[in-house]
N, C-alpha and C positions, 0 to 999 in steps of 0.2 A: 504493500500500500504506500502511495506517495504522500509524504508529509504535506500539510496545507501550504507551508511556505514555499516548498519546492514546486507544488502544483501551480501556485500563483506565478512563479518565475517562468514555468513552461508556457503558461497562457500568455504572459506579457511579452515574452521574447521568443516567438516561434522562429524556427530555423528556416532559412531561405531554401527553396527547392534546389536540388543539385543542378548546376549549370546555369542558373538564372543570373548569376553575377556576370556571365558573358554578355548579357543584354546591356549591362552598364558599360562594359568595355566597348561594345558595339556603338553605343551612344556617343562615347568620347571620340572614337575614330570617325564615326559618321559626321560629327560636328566639325572635325578637322577637314572634312571633305566638302560638305554642303555649304558651310559658312562662307566659303570662297565663291562658289557658283551662284548662290542665292543671296549673298550678303554684300557688305561694303566694298570688297575688292571688285566685284562685278559691276556695281554701281559706278565706281570710280573709272573703270575701264570704259563703260558706256558713255560717261561724260567726256572722255578723251575723243570719242567718236561723234561728239556734238549731239548726243541724245537729249531731247527736251524732257520736261516734267511728265508729259503724257507717256512717252516711251519708257521712262524710268518706272512709271506706275504699271505699265504692261509687264515689265520685267519682274517687278515685285509681286504682281498679282497673278502671274502665270501659274506658279506652283499651286496655290490654293484653288484656283479656278479649275485646274485639271482633276481635282478630287471628285468632281461630278462623275467622272468615269467609274467611280466605285459602284454606282447603281447597277449598270449592266454587268460589272465584273463580279459582284458579290455572289451570284448564283453558282460560280465555279469554285469557290473557296473549298467547300466540303469535298468536291470531287478531286481536287488537286492536292489539298492539304495546306495548312497555314504556312509551314516552314518553306516548302517548295515554292509557294506563291510569292512570298516576300523575297526569297533569294533570287528568283528569276527576275523580278522587277528591279531590285537594287543592283544586280549584276549588269543588266541591260543599260541602266542609266549611267553606270560607271564608264561604259564604252563611249557614250556621248560626251562625257567629261574629257576623255582623251582627244576627242574631235575639237573641243574648244581650245586646246593647247595650240592648234594649228592656225587659229584665226589671227592672233596678233603677229604671227610669223608671215602672214600673207601681205604685209605692208607694201612690199616692193611691186606687187602686181594687182592688188585690189585697192580701190579707194575706200575712204572711211564709210560712206553710205552702204557700199556692198558688204563690207566687213560687219557692219551693224546688222544688216539683214541676215547674213549668214549666222551671226551669233544668236539672233532671235530664233532662227530655225532650229539650231542645236538645243537651245534652251526649251523650245517647244517639245522636241523629241524627248529630252531629259525628263521634263515634267509630265509628259504623256504616259510614259511607262511607270513613273513613280505614282501617278494618280491611280492607275489600274491596280498596282500591287499593294498600295498602302491600305486597302480595305481589310487586309488580313491581319495587320499588325495589332490593333487595339484588342480585337477579340482573342487573339493568340495570347497576348500578355495578360489579359484579364483572367483567362483560365489558368495560367501558370502561377499567378501571384495570389496567395491566400488573402482573404478579405481583411484579416487582422493586421497585415503588414503592408497594405497597399500604400498608405501614407509614407512609410519608410522607403518603399521601393521608388515611388515617384520623386521623393526628396533626393535619393541617391542618383536617380536617372537625370534629374535636372542639374545636380552638381557636376556630374560627368560631362553632360552636354555643354554646360557653361565653361568648364575647364578646357574642353576641346576647342570651343569657340574662341576663348581668350588666347590660347596658344596659336590658333590659326591667324588671328588678327595681328598678333605680335610678329609672327613669321612673315606675314604679308607686308607689314610696315617696314621691317628691315630689308626685305627683298625689293620693295618698290622705291623707298627713299624719296629724294626730291626729283621732280620732273622725270618720272620713270619712262624708260624706253619700252618698245613693244616686246622685246625678248624678256623683260622683267615680268610683264604680265603673263607671258607664256610660261615662265618658270613657276609662277604662283598657281596657274591652272594645272600644271603638271603635278605639283605637290598635292593638289586637291584630288587628282585622279589616283595617285599612289595611295593616299590615305583611304580612298574609297575601296580600293582592293583589299587593304588590311582590315577594314571594317567588315568586309564579307567573311573573312576568316573567323571572326568572333561571332558573327551572326549565325554561322553554320554550327557553332557549338551550343547555341541556345536549344534546349530540348523542345521537341515537337509535342503536340497533344493528340490523343487518339480521337479520331472522328468515327462515330458509329455508322453502321450500314443504314440505319434508319435516317440519320442526318443526311447521308448521301442521297437516299431515295427522295427525301422531302425537299431537296435543294431546288428542284424544278417546279415545286408547287407555287400557285399564285400567292403573292405577298400582300397582306392588308396594310399598305402604306398609310392610308388615311386614318385607320384605326390606331396605328402606332403613333402618328403625329398628335392624335387627340388624347393620348395617355397623359393625364394632368402634370405629374412631376417632370416628365420628359418634355412636354410642351413649354413649361416654364424655363427649363434649362436651355432649350433651343432659343427661346426668345432672348434670354440674357446673352448667350454666347454670340448671337448674331449682332447684337448692338455693341458688345465688347469688340468683336472683330472689325466692325465698321470704324470704331474709334482708333483701335490699335493698328489696323492694317495700313501698311506703308509708312507708319510714323517714323520708324528708324531710317527708312529710305530718304524721306524729305528732310530729316535733321542732318543727314550726311550731305544732301544737296545744299542745304542752308549753310553749313559750315564751309562747303567748297566755294560757294558763290558770294557769300556775305561776310566772310572773314578772310584773313591772310594765311590761314593754315595750309600747309602742303598736304599732299596725299598721305605721306608717312605720318604727319602729325594728326591728321583726321583719323587714321587707323588706330594710332595709339590712344586717342581720345575715346573712340568707340569701344576699344577693348576694355575700358573701365566698366562698361555696362555688364560685361561677363564676370568681372570681379564682384559686382553687385549681385549678380545671379548666384555666384558661389556663396555669398554671405547669407543667402536664404537658408543654407544648411544649418548655420548657427542660430538664425532667428527662429526657425521652426523646429528643426531636429525631429524629435518624436511627437511634436505637438499636433501635426496634421491628423494623425489617427486619434489623438486625444480630444481636440476641440472641434474637429470637423472643418468643413470648407467655407461655410457662410461667413463667419467672423473674419476669416482671412481675406475673403473677397471684399468684404465691406471696408476693412482697413486699407487694403491695397488701392481700392478705387478712390478713397478719400485722398490718399497720398498722390495718386495720379493727377488729381485736380490741382494740387499744390505744384507738382512738376510742370504742368501746363502753364501755370501762372508765371513760372520762371522763363519758359520759352517765349511766352507773349512779351514779357519785359525785355528779353534779349532782342527779339525781332523788332519791337517798337522803339528801341533805343533807350529805354529806361535803365537798362543794365548794359554795361560794357562787356564785350565778349572776352573776359579774362579767363585764364586757365582754371582757377579754382571754381568759378561759376559753372563752366562747361563740364568739368570733371564731376562736380557734385550732381548735376542734372543727369549725366550719363550713368553714374553709379546708382542713383535712385531709380532711374528707368529700368536698369537691368534687374535690380532687386525686386521691384514690385511687379514687373512683367512676369518674372519667374514665379513669384508667389501666386499670381492669378493663374498662371499655367498649371502649377502643381495642384492648387485647390480645385481647379476646374477638372483636371485629369482624374483626380480621386473621386470627385462628385459624379462624374459621368459613369465611372465604374460602379458606383453604389446605386445610381438611379436606374440604369438600364436593366430590365429583367432578364433572367436566364433564357426564357423562351423567346426565340427570335433574336438572340443577341447579335448575330452577325449583321442583320439588316437594321437593327436599332443603331448600331455603331456606324453603319453606312449613312443612315439619315443624319445622324449627328455630325459626322465628318463632312458631308456634302453641304449642309446648311451653314456650318461654321466656316468651312473653307471657301465657299462661294462668296460669302460676305467678306472674308479676309482678302479674297482676290479682287473683288470689285472695288473695295475701298481705296486702294492706292491709285486705281485708274480714275475714279471719281475725283479724288483729291488732286491728282495731277492735272486733270482737265480744269478744275477750279483755279489752280495756281496759274496755269497757262492763260486762262480766260481773263483773270485780273491783270496779268502781265506786269508792266512797269508802273502802273498807276499807283499813286500814293497820296495820302491825305493826313493832315495832322489833327488829332482829336484827343481830348482828355490827357494831354501830355505824352501821347504815343504817336509814332509814325505808323499809320495803318497801310501796310503794303500787303502783297500776296501772302507772305509768310505769317504776318501778324493775324490776318484773317483766317488763314489755315489753322493755326494753333488755337484760335478762339473757337472756331467751329468744332474742332476735335474735343475741346474741353466740354462743350455742351453735350456732345454724344457720350462722353465719359460720365457726365452727370446722370444721363438717362440710364446708363448701365448700372450705376450705383442704386438707383431706384428699383430696377429689376432684380438686382442681386438680393435685396432685402426681402423679396417675395419668393425666393427659391425654396423648394421643398427639401428640408433636411431635418427630420424630427430630433435627432440626437446631437445637433450642433450646439456648442456652447455660445454664450453671449460674447459680444465684442469686449465688454468690460472684463470678463474672465480671461480672455486671450491676452489683453494688455497687462493685467495683473500677473499672469503667468510669465510673460516675457520680462517684466521688470523684476520679478522675484529671483530669476535664475541668472547667474553671472556667466560671462564667457569662460571663466576658469572651470566652472563645473561642467560646462558643455565639453570642453577639451578633454577633461578627465574621462567623461562618459564615452566620447568618441574613441579615445586611446584604448580603453578597456573593452570596447564592443567586440563581440566574436565575429 
């Protein structure tokens, strides 16, 4: 018979399933790869080809928009298997990354417009295969991770992704330097491709889940999409995540564009600045740690969205000239952006695992991913069109210069406010109050966290 104290320990600290930590390692190396193709380095390269805000929005929105392909692809998951499905997609997209290496090297015989079109075509293919294969990832991981440690898993996953992203941006910054040449961008893209190959090795080590014959037979049955959308907790979650995606989608893209055009920072300096966001993301591991399973998602979402409104006020002041673009101000904003974007992502990731019922799990995840990602993809295109529409027009009002970036940041803050209202209406019966979360954070010191992290199995 197990003593009560030992039984409590076993319940509180369940062991990770064998091989699951390979998913963390995959996240790290995957971030080392995709953060170049879909992040700041790609935006900076597109700017060297004279891409306007609308084109930058298309680049930023292409990946999430392609997630709509999950709807026709979902019926094949049970027939092919989760692991094979994801491996095939991630392997194929890595091949297109190698193709991107050649675009900067074509400077001698292709003009800038042609190279931009070629780059967009490769990005389309990259995101096309990713959009198809990504429908298997969330249901695969949800079945692998026990409910009692999902918060711990998503915290570690976010930490590894932020660590990989931070290292990627640092490597890119050193590689590009000041006034980078075409071969330097080619080298950065080659690094992305190699890291993508390594990530596949760890992905292959993640254990698969058994799919029953009944699940295979039922995969061709009609799907009650409308009934699934009307499931009350799921509907509230969809409504929130769509508004959050509209606010957050493309935000980092246009902050990079703002720093490039409105400040004197070089490409390397901009990359160093944006890397601080991933340090902020890593800090979420200290701020939350075990708390995500303990307090739930709603208080974390509420706190994060309030902080996002404060972050937006800082960008509005920068764009309007009320604040000078000094290093401490920009670094602080980037750090807070990374921290609270990661907290929203982690809390939302855990909440969707808890909200989606076991019956019809694959298709619930597809609906969630499609609605969230389409919103995330359309947002930067809409914001880019607004920025281009306003153009160089500027007016002085309330002590601020109201230009295209000031208006952009102001509109985004309004959408964040709407997201906060919807977050408060989410369905999570066991969630703690925001006051309890703040008391818990203030009560525990960083030293105690480090001791716990060091002694963790």
